[in-house]
C-alpha positions as CSV (number, residue, x, y, z in Angstrom):
1,M,0.0,0.0,0.0
2,G,1.4,3.4,-1.0
3,K,0.6,7.0,-1.8
4,I,0.5,7.6,-5.6
5,L,0.1,10.8,-7.6
6,I,-1.1,10.4,-11.2
7,V,-0.3,13.3,-13.5
8,D,-1.8,13.1,-17.0
9,D,-3.8,15.5,-19.1
10,Q,-6.0,12.7,-20.4
11,L,-9.0,12.1,-18.1
12,G,-9.4,8.5,-19.3
13,V,-5.8,7.6,-18.4
14,R,-6.1,9.3,-15.0
15,R,-9.3,7.5,-14.1
16,L,-8.1,4.1,-15.3
17,L,-4.9,4.4,-13.1
18,F,-6.8,5.9,-10.2
19,E,-9.3,3.0,-10.2
20,T,-6.6,0.4,-10.7
21,F,-4.5,1.6,-7.7
22,R,-7.5,2.3,-5.5
23,E,-8.5,-1.3,-5.9
24,E,-5.0,-2.2,-4.6
25,N,-5.7,-0.1,-1.5
26,D,-3.3,2.6,-2.4
27,E,-4.0,6.2,-1.5
28,V,-4.3,8.0,-4.9
29,E,-4.5,11.6,-6.0
30,M,-4.9,12.9,-9.6
31,A,-3.6,16.0,-11.4
32,A,-4.5,17.1,-14.9
33,N,-1.3,19.1,-15.4
34,G,2.0,20.0,-13.9
35,T,0.7,23.1,-12.1
36,E,-2.0,21.1,-10.4
37,A,0.5,18.4,-9.5
38,L,2.8,20.9,-7.8
39,Q,-0.2,22.3,-5.8
40,I,-1.2,18.8,-4.7
41,L,2.4,18.1,-3.5
42,H,2.1,20.7,-0.8
43,S,-0.4,18.6,1.1
44,F,-0.1,15.1,-0.4
45,H,3.3,13.5,-0.1
46,P,3.3,10.6,-2.5
47,D,5.7,7.6,-2.5
48,L,5.4,7.4,-6.2
49,I,4.4,9.7,-9.1
50,L,3.1,8.4,-12.4
51,M,3.5,11.3,-14.9
52,D,2.9,11.9,-18.5
53,M,5.7,13.4,-20.5
54,K,3.6,15.5,-22.9
55,M,1.1,17.8,-21.3
56,P,-0.1,21.3,-22.1
57,G,1.6,24.1,-20.2
58,M,4.3,22.5,-18.2
59,N,5.5,19.3,-19.8
60,G,6.7,16.3,-17.7
61,I,10.3,17.5,-17.7
62,E,9.5,21.0,-16.5
63,T,7.1,19.5,-13.9
64,L,9.8,17.0,-12.7
65,R,12.3,19.8,-12.3
66,Q,9.9,21.7,-10.1
67,I,9.1,18.5,-8.1
68,R,12.8,17.9,-7.5
69,L,13.1,21.4,-6.0
70,Q,10.5,20.2,-3.4
71,D,11.4,16.6,-3.1
72,Q,14.6,15.0,-4.2
73,K,13.6,11.4,-3.3
74,V,10.1,10.8,-4.5
75,G,9.9,8.0,-7.1
76,V,8.8,8.9,-10.6
77,I,7.6,6.7,-13.5
78,M,7.5,8.7,-16.7
79,M,4.9,7.7,-19.3
80,T,4.9,8.8,-22.9
81,A,3.6,7.9,-26.3
82,Y,6.5,9.7,-27.9
83,G,10.0,8.2,-27.9
84,D,11.9,11.5,-27.5
85,N,15.4,10.5,-26.6
86,Q,16.5,14.0,-25.5
87,N,13.5,14.2,-23.1
88,M,14.2,10.7,-21.8
89,E,17.8,11.6,-21.1
90,Q,16.7,14.7,-19.2
91,A,14.2,12.6,-17.2
92,Q,16.9,10.1,-16.3
93,E,19.2,12.9,-15.2
94,L,16.4,14.1,-12.9
95,G,16.2,10.7,-11.4
96,I,13.2,8.8,-12.8
97,L,12.9,5.2,-11.7
98,H,11.3,3.9,-14.8
99,Y,10.0,4.9,-18.2
100,I,6.9,3.3,-19.8
101,S,5.6,3.7,-23.3
102,K,1.9,4.5,-24.1
103,P,-0.2,2.6,-24.7
104,F,1.0,0.6,-21.7
105,D,0.1,-2.8,-20.4
106,L,-1.8,-2.1,-17.3
107,F,-0.7,-5.3,-15.6
108,E,2.9,-4.6,-16.3
109,L,2.6,-1.1,-14.9
110,R,0.8,-2.3,-11.8
111,D,3.5,-4.9,-11.2
112,K,6.3,-2.3,-11.7
113,V,4.5,0.0,-9.2
114,R,4.2,-2.8,-6.7
115,E,7.9,-3.6,-7.1
116,I,8.9,0.0,-6.5
117,L,6.7,0.5,-3.5
118,A,7.9,-2.7,-2.0
119,E,11.5,-1.6,-2.4
120,A,10.7,1.8,-0.9
121,S,9.1,0.4,2.3
């Protein structure tokens, strides 16, 4: 059981992940964009963040930079439909734990989240 923040501009993706991890008894919050995610971080201190790379306004890299100013240790899984090598390199430099391509296998993602949360506890 962990605290997970889902950051994705697509409502369908947010709801799918929210329902999946709530069923696993995780505490889950959702944000539609980077600005909203940063606001949520003030009161909700997640163990893991699942974040989309490509979002309007602040993209995943910009959001991750801001998150790292607040929390150096929180785990991050970056999700993207675009295999942008430059962004992936930047994300890795900012300490992401894992990168997953969209569309993703929900069971594979769930297993990866369980593995990361188990290692963190």
